[in-house]
C-alpha positions in Angstrom: 88.5 85.0 91.6 86.8 84.1 94.8 88.8 83.6 98.0 87.6 81.7 101.0 89.1 81.7 104.5 91.2 78.8 105.6 91.1 79.8 109.2 92.5 77.8 112.0 90.3 77.2 115.1 90.1 80.4 117.0 88.5 81.6 120.2 85.5 82.9 118.3 84.5 79.2 117.6 83.0 79.2 121.1 80.4 81.7 119.9 76.9 80.5 118.9 76.6 79.1 115.4 75.0 82.3 114.0 77.8 84.5 115.0 80.4 81.9 113.9 78.8 82.0 110.5 79.1 85.8 110.4 82.8 85.6 111.3 83.5 83.1 108.5 81.6 85.1 106.0 83.3 88.4 107.1 86.8 86.9 106.6 85.8 85.5 103.2 84.4 88.9 102.1 87.5 90.7 103.3 89.7 88.4 101.4 87.8 89.2 98.2 88.0 92.9 99.0 91.8 92.7 99.5 92.1 90.9 96.1 90.2 93.7 94.4 92.2 97.0 94.1 90.2 100.0 95.4 92.3 103.1 95.5 90.5 106.2 96.5 88.4 107.5 93.5 88.7 104.1 91.7 86.5 101.9 93.9 84.0 100.6 91.3 85.0 97.0 91.6 84.8 96.8 95.3 81.5 98.7 95.3 80.1 96.0 92.9 81.5 93.3 95.1 79.9 94.7 98.3 76.5 95.3 96.5 76.5 91.7 95.1 77.3 90.3 98.6 74.4 92.2 100.2 72.0 91.2 97.4 73.0 87.6 97.8 72.2 87.9 101.5 68.7 89.0 100.6 69.2 92.7 101.0 68.0 95.4 98.6 70.8 97.9 98.0 71.2 101.4 96.6 74.3 102.8 95.0 75.5 106.3 94.2 79.0 106.8 92.7 81.0 104.1 94.5 78.9 104.2 97.7 76.7 101.3 98.6 74.0 101.4 101.3 70.9 99.6 102.5 68.3 99.8 105.2 67.0 97.1 107.6 64.1 94.9 106.3 61.5 96.5 108.6 62.6 100.1 108.2 60.1 102.5 109.8 60.4 106.2 109.0 58.8 107.1 112.4 61.8 105.6 114.2 65.2 107.2 114.7 68.0 106.0 112.4 71.4 104.7 113.3 74.0 104.7 110.5 76.7 102.0 110.4 79.5 103.4 108.1 82.9 102.4 107.0 85.0 102.8 103.8 86.2 100.4 101.2 88.8 102.6 99.5 92.5 102.2 100.3 95.7 104.2 99.9 98.3 103.1 97.4 100.7 100.4 98.7 104.0 101.8 99.8 107.4 100.7 98.4 108.3 98.7 101.5 105.8 95.8 100.9 107.6 92.5 100.8 104.4 90.6 99.9 101.8 91.0 97.2 99.4 93.6 98.7 96.5 92.2 96.8 97.0 88.5 97.8 95.0 87.8 100.9 97.0 85.4 103.0 96.3 84.0 106.5 99.4 83.1 108.6 99.8 82.9 112.3 96.3 84.1 112.9 96.9 87.2 110.7 95.1 88.2 107.5 97.6 90.1 105.4 96.7 92.5 102.5 96.2 96.1 101.6 93.2 97.5 103.4 92.8 94.5 105.7 93.1 96.7 108.8 92.1 100.1 107.4 89.3 99.8 107.1 88.4 96.3 105.7 88.0 94.6 109.1 85.7 97.3 110.6 83.7 97.3 107.3 83.1 93.6 107.1 82.3 93.4 110.8 79.7 96.2 110.4 78.2 94.5 107.3 77.8 91.2 109.2 76.4 93.1 112.2 73.8 94.7 109.9 72.9 91.3 108.5 72.5 89.9 112.0 69.9 92.5 112.9 68.5 92.9 109.3 65.3 90.8 109.7 64.3 91.9 113.2 60.9 93.5 113.4 61.0 95.1 116.8 64.1 97.4 116.6 64.0 100.7 118.4 66.2 102.2 115.7 66.3 101.8 111.9 69.7 100.6 110.7 71.5 101.8 107.6 74.7 100.2 106.4 76.9 102.3 104.2 80.1 101.2 102.6 81.5 104.4 101.3 84.3 105.7 99.0 87.0 108.3 98.9 87.6 108.4 102.7 91.3 108.3 102.4 91.3 111.5 100.2 88.4 113.1 102.0 86.7 113.2 98.6 83.4 114.9 97.9 82.0 111.7 96.2 82.2 109.7 99.4 79.8 109.6 102.3 79.0 113.3 102.0 77.4 112.7 98.6 74.9 110.1 99.9 73.7 111.8 103.1 70.8 113.6 101.3 69.8 110.3 99.7 69.8 108.4 102.9 67.7 110.9 104.7 67.7 112.0 108.4 70.3 110.2 110.6 70.1 110.5 114.3 73.5 109.0 115.2 76.2 106.8 113.7 78.9 104.3 114.3 82.0 104.8 112.1 84.1 101.7 111.6 87.8 102.4 111.9 90.6 100.4 113.6 90.5 101.6 117.2 91.4 98.4 119.0 87.6 98.2 119.7 87.7 101.1 122.1 85.6 104.3 121.7 87.0 107.3 119.9 84.6 109.8 121.3 86.5 112.8 120.0 88.6 113.3 116.8 91.0 115.9 115.7 90.0 118.2 112.8 92.2 118.6 109.8 92.9 121.8 107.9 95.6 122.1 105.3 96.9 125.6 104.5 98.6 126.7 101.3 100.9 129.6 102.2 102.8 132.0 100.0 105.6 134.3 101.3 106.2 137.2 98.9 109.5 139.0 98.6 111.4 140.7 95.7 113.7 139.1 93.2 117.3 140.1 93.0 120.8 138.9 92.2 122.2 136.6 94.9 125.8 137.9 94.3 124.8 141.4 95.2 122.4 140.4 98.0 119.6 142.3 96.3 115.9 141.9 96.7 113.9 140.4 99.6 114.4 136.7 100.1 111.0 135.0 100.2 112.6 131.9 101.7 113.7 134.0 104.7 110.2 135.4 105.1 108.7 131.9 104.9 111.2 130.6 107.5 110.2 133.3 109.9 106.5 132.5 109.5 107.2 128.7 109.8 109.0 129.4 113.0 105.9 131.1 114.3 103.8 128.1 113.3 106.3 125.9 115.2 106.3 127.8 118.4 102.8 129.3 118.8 100.5 127.6 121.3 96.7 128.1 121.2 95.3 128.7 124.7 92.8 125.9 125.0 94.1 122.4 125.5 91.6 119.5 125.3 91.5 116.8 127.9 90.9 114.3 125.1 92.9 115.7 122.2 95.5 117.9 123.7 96.6 121.2 122.0 96.1 122.4 118.4 99.1 121.2 116.4 100.5 123.0 113.4 103.3 121.5 111.2 104.9 122.8 108.1 105.2 119.8 105.7 106.2 121.1 102.3 108.3 124.1 101.1 109.5 125.2 97.6 110.2 128.1 95.4 109.8 128.5 91.6 113.5 129.1 91.2 115.4 126.8 88.9 118.8 128.5 89.3 121.0 129.2 92.3 121.8 132.8 91.8 118.4 134.5 92.0 116.9 135.7 95.2 113.4 134.1 95.1 110.4 136.5 95.1 108.0 133.8 96.2 108.1 130.8 98.5 105.3 128.3 98.8 104.8 126.1 101.8 102.1 123.9 103.3 101.0 123.7 106.9 99.1 120.7 108.3 96.8 121.8 111.2 95.2 119.3 113.6 92.6 121.1 115.6 91.0 120.1 118.9 87.3 120.5 119.7 87.9 123.7 121.6 89.2 126.0 118.8 87.2 126.5 115.6 88.9 126.7 112.2 87.7 130.3 111.9 89.3 131.2 115.2 92.5 129.5 114.2 92.6 131.2 110.8 92.0 134.6 112.3 94.9 134.1 114.7 97.3 132.9 111.9 96.5 135.7 109.5 97.1 138.3 112.2 100.4 136.8 113.1 102.3 135.9 109.9 103.2 137.8 106.7 102.4 135.1 104.3 99.1 134.8 102.3 97.1 132.0 103.8 94.6 129.9 101.8 92.8 126.9 103.4 92.2 124.1 101.1 89.1 123.1 103.0 87.4 123.6 106.3 85.2 120.5 106.0 87.1 118.1 108.3 86.3 119.7 111.7 87.1 118.3 115.1 84.1 116.3 116.5 83.1 115.1 119.9 80.1 113.0 121.0 78.6 113.7 124.5 79.7 111.4 127.3 76.0 110.7 128.1 75.0 109.9 124.5 73.2 106.5 124.3 76.0 105.1 122.0 78.7 106.0 124.5 76.6 104.7 127.4 76.1 101.4 125.5 79.8 101.1 124.9 80.6 101.7 128.6 78.0 99.0 129.5 80.0 96.4 127.5 83.4 97.5 129.0 84.6 99.9 126.3 86.8 102.9 127.2 86.7 106.4 125.7 89.6 108.3 124.2 90.4 111.1 121.8 91.7 110.0 118.3 94.5 111.9 116.6 93.4 110.8 113.2 90.6 112.1 111.0 87.8 110.0 109.4 84.4 110.3 107.8 83.1 111.0 111.3 84.0 114.6 110.6 81.5 114.8 107.7 78.5 113.4 109.5 75.7 115.8 110.6 75.0 113.8 113.7 76.7 112.5 116.9 79.0 109.7 115.9 81.1 107.1 117.7 84.3 105.8 116.0 85.1 102.3 117.0 86.2 99.0 115.4 88.6 96.1 115.2 92.2 96.6 114.2 94.9 99.0 115.2 95.4 102.4 113.7 99.1 102.0 114.1 99.1 99.4 111.3 97.2 101.7 108.9 99.1 102.6 105.7 102.1 100.5 106.7 103.9 97.8 104.6 102.5 94.3 104.9 99.3 95.5 106.5 97.4 92.9 108.4 94.6 92.3 110.9 94.2 89.4 113.3 91.3 87.1 112.4 90.4 87.1 116.1 90.0 90.9 115.8 87.4 90.5 113.1 85.6 88.0 115.2 85.8 90.2 118.3 84.7 93.2 116.3 81.5 91.4 115.2 80.7 90.3 118.7 81.5 93.7 120.1 79.3 95.5 117.5 76.4 93.1 118.2 76.7 93.5 121.9 76.9 97.3 121.5 73.7 97.4 119.4 71.9 95.0 121.7 72.2 97.8 124.4 70.3 100.2 122.0 68.0 98.1 119.9 
């Protein structure tokens, strides 16, 4: 089923007709995306929808897995390339939804639905921005639009899988809900699987070595240890134990193993290797990182993208959340309409004015560069 926006008159109606058309099209496309389930790893239907939308707009598209991308009409390999990237996968709706998460509804200037804010609004705003510049023949940069998959699970079949197919990228804009301010730095994420090993025994005789006690001692270290370098943008490295369990199924056995998980949010001043070395020299548990791919990133304050953002009144900050920015091999600026505080919440929504403002902001930002 196709959904079309019944949008009340908004401030964006004062824009020129071309941008007003982009806003209306973006809201309509976002309604269709909301109505199409696209959980991470199962985004085939939204990939088809996005590809069809671009083809209908006169754009030749490419697809790999559930990632869809395209280049501007007058692509020139001699020019530098700017990637416009956002994701079309979503998390599962949580149990506190009181509305149908797949029914796009507009009320009081808000568009409700799963993925409307994270990251549907930035995605459709970037698509319309790409279409705005698509036919231009005098751009200083090539433009690539990429609607990618598996961002919410940091999957390897997402943006990472198409980077070799796109070719060299000089810089990128990553569309995420940042209230249209510039996330110039982003925390890295490393998840540790930890195992404390004791010795089994009978609880009544207080035999053995309790692995839970060993784990608790190590968890206390994670809780209290402070790494020396504190970032002006991101603050200190944060380490949080989030899961703990033993294989025991009865109450009267001293557990010989205790498994726990630690969530680590790194700043740009400490590498994962440095953090791991410190941890392993300080705790008794066996430490196994699940991945070291999602590193902290920062874009230079004098990068042309940041300068362009400053020229249109955007402010810079450090983002506590992780995105596909961490996986890009080039300087990247995370910016977009919506509010990160609404992401993954029940009855998720985005203001239609935010979508309009996002398109206008992206176009003004690129006009500083192109």
